[in-house]
C-alpha positions, -999 to 999 in steps of 0.1 A, spaced: 1 -1 1 16 40 -9 10 63 18 10 97 10 41 114 21 25 134 45 12 101 64 46 91 75 39 115 111 -3 105 107 -4 77 137 -43 73 126 -25 65 92 4 42 104 -19 23 125 -45 22 98 -17 -3 79 -16 -25 109 -61 -23 109 -69 -15 77 -73 -50 67 -110 -70 74 -90 -98 82 -65 -84 107 -90 -73 126 -115 -106 131 -79 -125 141 -72 -102 168 -108 -103 180 -104 -140 178 -71 -137 202 -85 -120 224 -113 -147 229 -85 -170 235 -85 -187 203 -50 -188 196 -43 -213 178 -44 -221 141 -68 -245 136 -92 -224 162 -91 -192 142 -92 -208 106 -127 -233 125 -140 -195 142 -131 -170 110 -135 -199 81 -106 -183 65 -82 -207 40 -52 -213 51 -31 -202 29 -50 -163 38 -49 -167 79 -11 -174 76 -5 -146 54 -25 -124 72 -8 -141 111 27 -134 92 16 -97 87 5 -90 119 36 -111 136 59 -90 113 45 -58 127 53 -63 162 15 -72 176 15 -108 177 40 -137 187 45 -170 180 49 -193 211 59 -231 207 34 -253 222 46 -288 203 72 -297 188 63 -329 167 51 -318 145 59 -280 152 31 -264 162 32 -225 174 4 -200 199 -4 -167 182 -2 -141 212 -5 -106 221 24 -82 225 21 -59 245 16 -35 213 -12 -64 205 -32 -58 239 -31 -24 236 -56 -26 209 -77 -41 224 -93 -10 240 -100 -2 204 -115 -39 189 -140 -28 221 -149 8 207 -154 -6 175 -173 -33 191 -190 -3 208 -200 20 183 -214 -9 158 -235 -23 189 -250 19 189 -250 31 153 -253 1 131 -274 -27 149 -289 -4 168 -305 25 164 -283 47 178 -293 54 213 -269 64 242 -282 35 265 -265 8 294 -290 -20 287 -309 -34 265 -336 -52 244 -343 -86 243 -337 -87 205 -308 -72 205 -277 -79 197 -259 -79 225 -291 -96 244 -277 -124 213 -240 -127 227 -240 -123 261 -266 -154 262 -247 -174 241 -213 -177 262 -241 -202 280 -220 -230 279 -188 -218 264 -158 -214 294 -140 -183 300 -106 -182 285 -76 -198 303 -48 -172 320 -75 -142 325 -71 -123 352 -79 -92 362 -63 -65 385 -82 -62 423 -70 -42 453 -34 -34 450 -27 -41 415 -28 -75 423 -40 -102 392 -70 -118 405 -88 -150 389 -120 -143 372 -135 -177 392 -121 -189 430 -103 -219 425 -124 -227 459 -156 -220 454 -180 -243 433 -190 -214 417 -181 -178 410 -210 -154 400 -194 -127 384 -214 -91 374 -206 -67 354 -218 -27 363 -209 0 351 -191 24 381 -198 39 414 -199 73 426 -200 87 388 -227 115 381 -248 104 349 -258 135 337 -296 150 329 -313 128 316 -294 103 334 -277 76 310 -308 42 306 -296 16 330 -268 28 343 -274 38 379 -277 13 404 -239 2 414 -237 13 444 -266 -4 449 -261 -38 432 -226 -34 455 -245 -37 486 -266 -58 482 -236 -84 474 -221 -74 507 -252 -79 526 -258 -112 510 -222 -129 508 -230 -144 541 -254 -165 522 -230 -167 492 -205 -178 512 -221 -204 536 -233 -222 498 -202 -224 489 -205 -201 456 -181 -164 458 -184 -134 441 -164 -110 419 -174 -80 405 -155 -59 373 -156 -21 365 -137 -6 340 -124 24 367 -92 21 379 -74 2 407 -76 32 430 -109 39 428 -125 5 431 -99 2 466 -118 33 477 -152 28 473 -145 -15 489 -129 6 518 -155 28 526 -186 3 521 -171 -29 532 -171 -53 503 -163 -83 515 -157 -100 480 -128 -85 447 -139 -58 427 -112 -67 391 -105 -29 373 -114 -41 334 -98 -13 324 -78 -23 299 -108 -36 285 -92 -72 285 -121 -92 292 -148 -67 272 -123 -79 244 -122 -118 253 -163 -121 255 -174 -95 232 -194 -80 264 -222 -52 259 -204 -19 267 -212 20 258 -196 54 268 -205 72 300 -187 99 320 -157 99 292 -150 63 297 -163 32 280 -176 16 306 -196 -23 308 -229 -26 308 -247 -45 338 -246 -84 335 -242 -116 357 -225 -147 345 -225 -174 367 -194 -196 367 -190 -233 376 -153 -243 388 -141 -255 353 -150 -220 339 -178 -223 324 -207 -203 320 -236 -219 334 -261 -190 336 -266 -156 316 -285 -128 334 -291 -99 308 -304 -68 312 -305 -66 345 -334 -42 352 -343 -58 385 -309 -52 406 -322 -65 440 -340 -101 416 -308 -102 399 -291 -107 431 -312 -131 447 -310 -150 412 -278 -151 409 -277 -171 440 -306 -198 434 -289 -199 398 -252 -211 412 -267 -235 440 -287 -253 414 
């Protein structure tokens, strides 16, 4: 591809050289979802082996992916994100957010979803799938923590837009209620623990924001930061842009000890009911 001389100093043009190919974007989408081996990528994208091999080679050459040997006889490689590749995750999530709102939706800004929406279909299609191996998020003090408790029969993983946020007037539909939701999970915590069920809360807020909220509200379970959008990209979770940041829409996943999603609640409209229902689903 030839570039105008002026494009040599344009970051948008340079990024387009890497991401301007349709297949490059889809390859990165699937690797973010945990499909890091050649056959899995080919199956998910529906791309010929020759074209996929060519696209993977280009992404490796551009420094976005690296090859990691996982089998010697015959030689087989996994394709993993480099630091430069991981830095593209917010862009992928922003593209999905734009597509959900302006292409698949009617352009409305909302933190919830309709039952016939693409977001609703994606979330409920997670049931029966496994969370990507090795995916951890920063928790208290910035230490990476697993999404699923290793000691629990099940984990309730809930995403929320953010606590202590001024949503403006009128407020964004579905955005209000994050503090209430955390308080309800906090108050129900003894029942969850008695049942052998753990809880994880996830937002795109920074670790120090979550830590201060957890201290103030005496939240007993981990709050995890998806500020780098690893989880949103891995599960293609619905987001919206509010108060200057891409934020998770409110949803709840019940995940078993083998990291398989057993139940999905989305949209979450009645928060008290959803908190109680999460425990019921986790123990059945």
